[in-house]
VOVOFI-519231 format. One record per residue (C-alpha): y, z, x; residue number from 1. Coordinates in steps of 0.02 Angstrom, whole numbers. Each point is the difference from the previous one (the first is absolute). Layout:
BEGIN
<tipa c2="Y" c3="Z" c1="X" torlo="NUM"/>
...
***
This chain:
BEGIN
<tipa c2="6" c3="-9" c1="2" torlo="1"/>
<tipa c2="179" c3="-38" c1="87" torlo="2"/>
<tipa c2="132" c3="123" c1="-3" torlo="3"/>
<tipa c2="118" c3="27" c1="-127" torlo="4"/>
<tipa c2="193" c3="-18" c1="38" torlo="5"/>
<tipa c2="26" c3="192" c1="-21" torlo="6"/>
<tipa c2="-135" c3="23" c1="133" torlo="7"/>
<tipa c2="73" c3="-131" c1="144" torlo="8"/>
<tipa c2="183" c3="70" c1="-21" torlo="9"/>
<tipa c2="-63" c3="175" c1="7" torlo="10"/>
<tipa c2="-95" c3="-18" c1="143" torlo="11"/>
<tipa c2="142" c3="-104" c1="89" torlo="12"/>
<tipa c2="122" c3="143" c1="-55" torlo="13"/>
<tipa c2="-84" c3="136" c1="70" torlo="14"/>
<tipa c2="-90" c3="-77" c1="147" torlo="15"/>
<tipa c2="140" c3="-115" c1="72" torlo="16"/>
<tipa c2="166" c3="8" c1="-85" torlo="17"/>
<tipa c2="33" c3="203" c1="11" torlo="18"/>
<tipa c2="-59" c3="5" c1="179" torlo="19"/>
<tipa c2="54" c3="-162" c1="76" torlo="20"/>
<tipa c2="150" c3="-56" c1="-93" torlo="21"/>
<tipa c2="66" c3="185" c1="-71" torlo="22"/>
<tipa c2="-96" c3="107" c1="143" torlo="23"/>
<tipa c2="0" c3="134" c1="-90" torlo="24"/>
<tipa c2="-113" c3="134" c1="62" torlo="25"/>
<tipa c2="-206" c3="56" c1="-28" torlo="26"/>
<tipa c2="42" c3="154" c1="-116" torlo="27"/>
<tipa c2="115" c3="-116" c1="-97" torlo="28"/>
<tipa c2="-130" c3="-159" c1="-21" torlo="29"/>
<tipa c2="-125" c3="142" c1="-48" torlo="30"/>
<tipa c2="113" c3="80" c1="-124" torlo="31"/>
<tipa c2="25" c3="-181" c1="-74" torlo="32"/>
<tipa c2="-193" c3="-36" c1="2" torlo="33"/>
<tipa c2="-36" c3="151" c1="-91" torlo="34"/>
<tipa c2="136" c3="-70" c1="-145" torlo="35"/>
<tipa c2="-108" c3="-138" c1="-22" torlo="36"/>
<tipa c2="-174" c3="70" c1="-4" torlo="37"/>
<tipa c2="19" c3="129" c1="-117" torlo="38"/>
<tipa c2="98" c3="-143" c1="-111" torlo="39"/>
<tipa c2="-154" c3="-93" c1="25" torlo="40"/>
<tipa c2="-118" c3="154" c1="-59" torlo="41"/>
<tipa c2="124" c3="9" c1="-157" torlo="42"/>
<tipa c2="-27" c3="-186" c1="-42" torlo="43"/>
<tipa c2="-210" c3="27" c1="-10" torlo="44"/>
<tipa c2="1" c3="167" c1="-81" torlo="45"/>
<tipa c2="154" c3="10" c1="-109" torlo="46"/>
<tipa c2="35" c3="-196" c1="-18" torlo="47"/>
<tipa c2="-159" c3="-67" c1="-13" torlo="48"/>
<tipa c2="53" c3="-142" c1="119" torlo="49"/>
<tipa c2="-136" c3="-48" c1="146" torlo="50"/>
<tipa c2="80" c3="25" c1="178" torlo="51"/>
<tipa c2="-77" c3="-165" c1="48" torlo="52"/>
<tipa c2="102" c3="-84" c1="-133" torlo="53"/>
<tipa c2="170" c3="48" c1="12" torlo="54"/>
<tipa c2="123" c3="-108" c1="0" torlo="55"/>
<tipa c2="205" c3="12" c1="34" torlo="56"/>
<tipa c2="20" c3="-38" c1="-178" torlo="57"/>
<tipa c2="-105" c3="141" c1="-54" torlo="58"/>
<tipa c2="97" c3="118" c1="79" torlo="59"/>
<tipa c2="160" c3="34" c1="-127" torlo="60"/>
<tipa c2="143" c3="117" c1="-34" torlo="61"/>
<tipa c2="-96" c3="57" c1="-119" torlo="62"/>
<tipa c2="-162" c3="42" c1="88" torlo="63"/>
<tipa c2="102" c3="64" c1="143" torlo="64"/>
<tipa c2="87" c3="136" c1="-128" torlo="65"/>
<tipa c2="-184" c3="45" c1="-37" torlo="66"/>
<tipa c2="-42" c3="15" c1="169" torlo="67"/>
<tipa c2="144" c3="139" c1="51" torlo="68"/>
<tipa c2="-40" c3="87" c1="-172" torlo="69"/>
<tipa c2="-172" c3="20" c1="47" torlo="70"/>
<tipa c2="34" c3="67" c1="172" torlo="71"/>
<tipa c2="114" c3="128" c1="-73" torlo="72"/>
<tipa c2="-94" c3="54" c1="-161" torlo="73"/>
<tipa c2="-191" c3="-32" c1="67" torlo="74"/>
<tipa c2="-15" c3="20" c1="186" torlo="75"/>
<tipa c2="150" c3="139" c1="-5" torlo="76"/>
<tipa c2="109" c3="-106" c1="126" torlo="77"/>
<tipa c2="182" c3="82" c1="11" torlo="78"/>
<tipa c2="160" c3="-99" c1="-15" torlo="79"/>
<tipa c2="25" c3="-36" c1="172" torlo="80"/>
<tipa c2="-189" c3="-62" c1="24" torlo="81"/>
<tipa c2="46" c3="-116" c1="-155" torlo="82"/>
<tipa c2="154" c3="-70" c1="65" torlo="83"/>
<tipa c2="-91" c3="-29" c1="153" torlo="84"/>
<tipa c2="-146" c3="-109" c1="-71" torlo="85"/>
<tipa c2="156" c3="-93" c1="-103" torlo="86"/>
<tipa c2="83" c3="-58" c1="165" torlo="87"/>
<tipa c2="-156" c3="-35" c1="81" torlo="88"/>
<tipa c2="-2" c3="-127" c1="-151" torlo="89"/>
<tipa c2="177" c3="-59" c1="28" torlo="90"/>
<tipa c2="-19" c3="-49" c1="182" torlo="91"/>
<tipa c2="-137" c3="-90" c1="-64" torlo="92"/>
<tipa c2="82" c3="-102" c1="-134" torlo="93"/>
<tipa c2="122" c3="-34" c1="145" torlo="94"/>
<tipa c2="-109" c3="-88" c1="101" torlo="95"/>
<tipa c2="-87" c3="-89" c1="-128" torlo="96"/>
<tipa c2="178" c3="-79" c1="-52" torlo="97"/>
<tipa c2="22" c3="-44" c1="164" torlo="98"/>
<tipa c2="-168" c3="-86" c1="20" torlo="99"/>
<tipa c2="3" c3="-83" c1="-173" torlo="100"/>
<tipa c2="164" c3="-2" c1="-96" torlo="101"/>
<tipa c2="-105" c3="-51" c1="-172" torlo="102"/>
<tipa c2="-55" c3="167" c1="-19" torlo="103"/>
<tipa c2="203" c3="54" c1="17" torlo="104"/>
<tipa c2="7" c3="45" c1="-215" torlo="105"/>
<tipa c2="-147" c3="119" c1="28" torlo="106"/>
<tipa c2="47" c3="84" c1="149" torlo="107"/>
<tipa c2="173" c3="42" c1="-59" torlo="108"/>
<tipa c2="-73" c3="67" c1="-157" torlo="109"/>
<tipa c2="-84" c3="93" c1="105" torlo="110"/>
<tipa c2="146" c3="47" c1="122" torlo="111"/>
<tipa c2="89" c3="79" c1="-138" torlo="112"/>
<tipa c2="-131" c3="138" c1="-55" torlo="113"/>
<tipa c2="126" c3="150" c1="45" torlo="114"/>
<tipa c2="-49" c3="139" c1="127" torlo="115"/>
<tipa c2="-44" c3="163" c1="-75" torlo="116"/>
<tipa c2="140" c3="133" c1="20" torlo="117"/>
<tipa c2="-76" c3="167" c1="48" torlo="118"/>
<tipa c2="106" c3="181" c1="51" torlo="119"/>
<tipa c2="37" c3="17" c1="178" torlo="120"/>
<tipa c2="-121" c3="141" c1="93" torlo="121"/>
<tipa c2="71" c3="127" c1="49" torlo="122"/>
<tipa c2="22" c3="2" c1="200" torlo="123"/>
<tipa c2="-134" c3="134" c1="84" torlo="124"/>
<tipa c2="71" c3="72" c1="150" torlo="125"/>
<tipa c2="-25" c3="151" c1="101" torlo="126"/>
<tipa c2="143" c3="112" c1="57" torlo="127"/>
<tipa c2="13" c3="57" c1="179" torlo="128"/>
<tipa c2="-99" c3="162" c1="-14" torlo="129"/>
<tipa c2="-133" c3="-82" c1="-107" torlo="130"/>
<tipa c2="-21" c3="-142" c1="142" torlo="131"/>
<tipa c2="-10" c3="145" c1="140" torlo="132"/>
<tipa c2="-138" c3="84" c1="-111" torlo="133"/>
<tipa c2="-113" c3="-164" c1="-54" torlo="134"/>
<tipa c2="-10" c3="-64" c1="208" torlo="135"/>
<tipa c2="-59" c3="182" c1="19" torlo="136"/>
<tipa c2="-159" c3="-34" c1="-114" torlo="137"/>
<tipa c2="-115" c3="-110" c1="124" torlo="138"/>
<tipa c2="-113" c3="124" c1="94" torlo="139"/>
<tipa c2="70" c3="-89" c1="183" torlo="140"/>
<tipa c2="-170" c3="85" c1="79" torlo="141"/>
<tipa c2="-94" c3="-134" c1="-69" torlo="142"/>
<tipa c2="4" c3="-180" c1="65" torlo="143"/>
<tipa c2="15" c3="-56" c1="-205" torlo="144"/>
<tipa c2="139" c3="128" c1="-9" torlo="145"/>
<tipa c2="94" c3="-64" c1="137" torlo="146"/>
<tipa c2="-22" c3="-179" c1="-47" torlo="147"/>
<tipa c2="71" c3="62" c1="-189" torlo="148"/>
<tipa c2="155" c3="109" c1="94" torlo="149"/>
<tipa c2="40" c3="-157" c1="118" torlo="150"/>
<tipa c2="-10" c3="-118" c1="-158" torlo="151"/>
<tipa c2="112" c3="80" c1="-135" torlo="152"/>
<tipa c2="131" c3="52" c1="150" torlo="153"/>
<tipa c2="13" c3="-168" c1="26" torlo="154"/>
<tipa c2="-14" c3="-63" c1="-179" torlo="155"/>
<tipa c2="161" c3="125" c1="-15" torlo="156"/>
<tipa c2="92" c3="-38" c1="166" torlo="157"/>
<tipa c2="3" c3="-204" c1="-12" torlo="158"/>
<tipa c2="3" c3="24" c1="-196" torlo="159"/>
<tipa c2="-126" c3="-130" c1="-9" torlo="160"/>
<tipa c2="-78" c3="-91" c1="-143" torlo="161"/>
<tipa c2="-206" c3="48" c1="-24" torlo="162"/>
<tipa c2="-48" c3="-173" c1="40" torlo="163"/>
<tipa c2="111" c3="-9" c1="158" torlo="164"/>
<tipa c2="-98" c3="158" c1="67" torlo="165"/>
<tipa c2="-178" c3="-71" c1="-37" torlo="166"/>
<tipa c2="79" c3="-158" c1="92" torlo="167"/>
<tipa c2="72" c3="91" c1="155" torlo="168"/>
<tipa c2="-96" c3="-61" c1="162" torlo="169"/>
<tipa c2="18" c3="87" c1="176" torlo="170"/>
<tipa c2="98" c3="-155" c1="68" torlo="171"/>
<tipa c2="115" c3="61" c1="-149" torlo="172"/>
<tipa c2="47" c3="182" c1="75" torlo="173"/>
<tipa c2="131" c3="9" c1="161" torlo="174"/>
<tipa c2="-16" c3="164" c1="65" torlo="175"/>
<tipa c2="137" c3="-8" c1="146" torlo="176"/>
<tipa c2="160" c3="42" c1="-64" torlo="177"/>
<tipa c2="88" c3="-54" c1="-91" torlo="178"/>
<tipa c2="-167" c3="17" c1="-111" torlo="179"/>
<tipa c2="-16" c3="-130" c1="-148" torlo="180"/>
<tipa c2="-132" c3="-54" c1="-127" torlo="181"/>
<tipa c2="-11" c3="-192" c1="-15" torlo="182"/>
<tipa c2="-57" c3="17" c1="-221" torlo="183"/>
<tipa c2="-45" c3="-185" c1="-76" torlo="184"/>
<tipa c2="79" c3="14" c1="-166" torlo="185"/>
<tipa c2="9" c3="-91" c1="-187" torlo="186"/>
<tipa c2="30" c3="-178" c1="16" torlo="187"/>
<tipa c2="-64" c3="1" c1="184" torlo="188"/>
<tipa c2="169" c3="82" c1="45" torlo="189"/>
<tipa c2="1" c3="96" c1="169" torlo="190"/>
<tipa c2="86" c3="139" c1="42" torlo="191"/>
<tipa c2="20" c3="128" c1="145" torlo="192"/>
<tipa c2="3" c3="170" c1="-20" torlo="193"/>
<tipa c2="62" c3="154" c1="113" torlo="194"/>
<tipa c2="-114" c3="139" c1="-2" torlo="195"/>
<tipa c2="65" c3="178" c1="50" torlo="196"/>
<tipa c2="-71" c3="83" c1="185" torlo="197"/>
<tipa c2="-113" c3="113" c1="-121" torlo="198"/>
<tipa c2="-82" c3="-116" c1="-102" torlo="199"/>
<tipa c2="-34" c3="-108" c1="164" torlo="200"/>
<tipa c2="-74" c3="152" c1="108" torlo="201"/>
<tipa c2="-126" c3="23" c1="-147" torlo="202"/>
<tipa c2="-50" c3="-182" c1="-11" torlo="203"/>
<tipa c2="-17" c3="-7" c1="190" torlo="204"/>
<tipa c2="-108" c3="148" c1="-8" torlo="205"/>
<tipa c2="-89" c3="-89" c1="-148" torlo="206"/>
<tipa c2="-18" c3="-144" c1="90" torlo="207"/>
<tipa c2="-69" c3="65" c1="169" torlo="208"/>
<tipa c2="-132" c3="100" c1="-115" torlo="209"/>
<tipa c2="-67" c3="-189" c1="-81" torlo="210"/>
<tipa c2="11" c3="-71" c1="179" torlo="211"/>
<tipa c2="128" c3="-120" c1="-63" torlo="212"/>
<tipa c2="106" c3="35" c1="163" torlo="213"/>
<tipa c2="40" c3="-131" c1="128" torlo="214"/>
<tipa c2="-164" c3="-113" c1="-79" torlo="215"/>
<tipa c2="68" c3="-169" c1="-10" torlo="216"/>
<tipa c2="-184" c3="-55" c1="-95" torlo="217"/>
<tipa c2="65" c3="143" c1="-146" torlo="218"/>
<tipa c2="183" c3="-99" c1="-19" torlo="219"/>
<tipa c2="-55" c3="-74" c1="-158" torlo="220"/>
<tipa c2="-113" c3="151" c1="-90" torlo="221"/>
<tipa c2="62" c3="96" c1="-132" torlo="222"/>
<tipa c2="101" c3="157" c1="42" torlo="223"/>
<tipa c2="-76" c3="106" c1="-156" torlo="224"/>
<tipa c2="-186" c3="-13" c1="-36" torlo="225"/>
<tipa c2="-137" c3="89" c1="-109" torlo="226"/>
<tipa c2="-161" c3="64" c1="49" torlo="227"/>
<tipa c2="-93" c3="-180" c1="10" torlo="228"/>
<tipa c2="162" c3="-36" c1="127" torlo="229"/>
<tipa c2="40" c3="-144" c1="-133" torlo="230"/>
<tipa c2="203" c3="-1" c1="-41" torlo="231"/>
<tipa c2="34" c3="125" c1="-137" torlo="232"/>
<tipa c2="45" c3="-63" c1="-185" torlo="233"/>
<tipa c2="156" c3="22" c1="-125" torlo="234"/>
<tipa c2="-144" c3="121" c1="-97" torlo="235"/>
<tipa c2="-42" c3="103" c1="143" torlo="236"/>
<tipa c2="183" c3="11" c1="73" torlo="237"/>
<tipa c2="20" c3="81" c1="-168" torlo="238"/>
<tipa c2="-137" c3="91" c1="6" torlo="239"/>
<tipa c2="41" c3="100" c1="154" torlo="240"/>
<tipa c2="172" c3="37" c1="-68" torlo="241"/>
<tipa c2="-73" c3="69" c1="-157" torlo="242"/>
<tipa c2="-120" c3="117" c1="91" torlo="243"/>
<tipa c2="141" c3="68" c1="96" torlo="244"/>
<tipa c2="92" c3="41" c1="-156" torlo="245"/>
<tipa c2="-133" c3="73" c1="-67" torlo="246"/>
<tipa c2="-3" c3="118" c1="147" torlo="247"/>
<tipa c2="167" c3="79" c1="-22" torlo="248"/>
<tipa c2="-18" c3="153" c1="-53" torlo="249"/>
<tipa c2="68" c3="37" c1="-191" torlo="250"/>
<tipa c2="143" c3="98" c1="77" torlo="251"/>
<tipa c2="63" c3="-176" c1="55" torlo="252"/>
<tipa c2="-19" c3="-83" c1="-150" torlo="253"/>
<tipa c2="176" c3="-12" c1="-53" torlo="254"/>
<tipa c2="39" c3="-90" c1="182" torlo="255"/>
<tipa c2="-121" c3="-148" c1="-76" torlo="256"/>
<tipa c2="67" c3="-135" c1="-96" torlo="257"/>
<tipa c2="-74" c3="-38" c1="-180" torlo="258"/>
<tipa c2="-72" c3="-176" c1="49" torlo="259"/>
<tipa c2="-50" c3="-26" c1="169" torlo="260"/>
<tipa c2="-53" c3="-143" c1="109" torlo="261"/>
<tipa c2="17" c3="-65" c1="183" torlo="262"/>
<tipa c2="163" c3="-86" c1="-63" torlo="263"/>
<tipa c2="84" c3="168" c1="-15" torlo="264"/>
<tipa c2="-5" c3="32" c1="179" torlo="265"/>
<tipa c2="102" c3="-152" c1="3" torlo="266"/>
<tipa c2="111" c3="50" c1="-137" torlo="267"/>
<tipa c2="20" c3="163" c1="90" torlo="268"/>
<tipa c2="62" c3="-73" c1="139" torlo="269"/>
<tipa c2="125" c3="-112" c1="-63" torlo="270"/>
<tipa c2="71" c3="137" c1="-107" torlo="271"/>
<tipa c2="7" c3="119" c1="176" torlo="272"/>
<tipa c2="88" c3="-143" c1="84" torlo="273"/>
<tipa c2="110" c3="-16" c1="-131" torlo="274"/>
<tipa c2="45" c3="188" c1="-14" torlo="275"/>
<tipa c2="24" c3="1" c1="194" torlo="276"/>
<tipa c2="156" c3="-126" c1="-43" torlo="277"/>
<tipa c2="-86" c3="-161" c1="68" torlo="278"/>
<tipa c2="94" c3="-162" c1="-102" torlo="279"/>
<tipa c2="-98" c3="-70" c1="-119" torlo="280"/>
<tipa c2="-18" c3="-173" c1="88" torlo="281"/>
<tipa c2="-82" c3="74" c1="158" torlo="282"/>
<tipa c2="-138" c3="94" c1="-133" torlo="283"/>
<tipa c2="-19" c3="-170" c1="-73" torlo="284"/>
<tipa c2="-33" c3="-83" c1="180" torlo="285"/>
<tipa c2="-108" c3="169" c1="47" torlo="286"/>
<tipa c2="-115" c3="-37" c1="-172" torlo="287"/>
<tipa c2="8" c3="-172" c1="6" torlo="288"/>
<tipa c2="87" c3="-48" c1="-174" torlo="289"/>
<tipa c2="61" c3="-172" c1="-8" torlo="290"/>
<tipa c2="149" c3="73" c1="-91" torlo="291"/>
<tipa c2="103" c3="157" c1="7" torlo="292"/>
<tipa c2="4" c3="-12" c1="-192" torlo="293"/>
<tipa c2="-196" c3="61" c1="8" torlo="294"/>
<tipa c2="58" c3="146" c1="135" torlo="295"/>
<tipa c2="121" c3="78" c1="-128" torlo="296"/>
<tipa c2="-115" c3="59" c1="-110" torlo="297"/>
<tipa c2="-18" c3="137" c1="134" torlo="298"/>
<tipa c2="187" c3="44" c1="-36" torlo="299"/>
<tipa c2="-21" c3="-10" c1="-195" torlo="300"/>
<tipa c2="-155" c3="111" c1="2" torlo="301"/>
<tipa c2="30" c3="128" c1="137" torlo="302"/>
<tipa c2="116" c3="140" c1="-123" torlo="303"/>
<tipa c2="51" c3="96" c1="197" torlo="304"/>
<tipa c2="86" c3="-152" c1="62" torlo="305"/>
<tipa c2="98" c3="-5" c1="-167" torlo="306"/>
<tipa c2="47" c3="154" c1="-1" torlo="307"/>
<tipa c2="63" c3="-22" c1="187" torlo="308"/>
<tipa c2="92" c3="-132" c1="-36" torlo="309"/>
<tipa c2="93" c3="54" c1="-148" torlo="310"/>
<tipa c2="49" c3="173" c1="92" torlo="311"/>
<tipa c2="62" c3="-96" c1="139" torlo="312"/>
<tipa c2="107" c3="-114" c1="-109" torlo="313"/>
<tipa c2="66" c3="137" c1="-113" torlo="314"/>
<tipa c2="74" c3="170" c1="41" torlo="315"/>
<tipa c2="-12" c3="117" c1="-167" torlo="316"/>
<tipa c2="175" c3="67" c1="-25" torlo="317"/>
<tipa c2="21" c3="185" c1="5" torlo="318"/>
<tipa c2="81" c3="87" c1="-133" torlo="319"/>
<tipa c2="152" c3="12" c1="86" torlo="320"/>
<tipa c2="3" c3="-189" c1="32" torlo="321"/>
<tipa c2="-14" c3="-43" c1="-206" torlo="322"/>
<tipa c2="157" c3="-32" c1="-78" torlo="323"/>
<tipa c2="50" c3="137" c1="-138" torlo="324"/>
<tipa c2="81" c3="-123" c1="-117" torlo="325"/>
<tipa c2="-78" c3="99" c1="-144" torlo="326"/>
<tipa c2="163" c3="136" c1="19" torlo="327"/>
<tipa c2="94" c3="-141" c1="-56" torlo="328"/>
<tipa c2="44" c3="-33" c1="-182" torlo="329"/>
<tipa c2="-4" c3="-158" c1="17" torlo="330"/>
<tipa c2="-152" c3="-121" c1="78" torlo="331"/>
<tipa c2="134" c3="-152" c1="-17" torlo="332"/>
<tipa c2="129" c3="78" c1="96" torlo="333"/>
<tipa c2="-110" c3="70" c1="144" torlo="334"/>
<tipa c2="-49" c3="-190" c1="-1" torlo="335"/>
<tipa c2="160" c3="-58" c1="4" torlo="336"/>
<tipa c2="47" c3="121" c1="163" torlo="337"/>
<tipa c2="-156" c3="-34" c1="98" torlo="338"/>
<tipa c2="72" c3="-136" c1="92" torlo="339"/>
<tipa c2="209" c3="28" c1="4" torlo="340"/>
***
């Protein structure tokens, strides 16, 4: 049986267009792939459409809307995931139109499906006391504890995304002063991040212990690995953090944010930099944001920064400084004499 046009388009889209022309990362391509895998599962199980026979003409806006509803109500996906799946289809529609303008009308109809609005989740970050308590949790008397401690310290000090830490290799770390770490972020963007003396010392001890110092054959190996010497996964890093959060005593529960993830350490670093008076434009570059507008969210969520800014801009007058216009019989006469 010959391939349908949908099979041909999707194969070319995922295997040639996204990596070749768009130069997207394998993680983004995997996310797009998962969106179409779920769509095919839905078509066969809910719409009685045979996967081998699905064509572009079968993929109507109505079908796509039903698929998105199925993701939310049957699979229990959140709005953000629903929007990610829709974004994959919209990118696919742009590709299809570029290859065959004959599908323009159908693709325009699907491109018109709106993203669903969702409330912005509360940003989770540690106070300095909470962060210090967290970093004391790993048992540094054990090998895994020393790995966990080094990883959490580096996550915070570099404000790295979890994928950036997972992908970190030995050649990306410079321990000579000024010590730096090269992070490979979203959109294949690379940035060089400085690290403090304490962090550099911790990383040097950790790398010496695992035999990664002055050994050229290990330069491309991952810095942090699991018990099987394989690169850690996102879930693995999250589990390590969750374990140490759980070990914090009940007396320290007030120091733990309501919702904690590895990204909380990135948020914490950004907020702490902001509180230290570092300008947003420098924090933008440190975090690897494309626009300072993305970085501005930290100024909006941090009430402490807002309070200090307001206090610096306005001094509350003392009782003696308040004009006693109420002693006058006429407010209008006081106003008239104010600028005389």
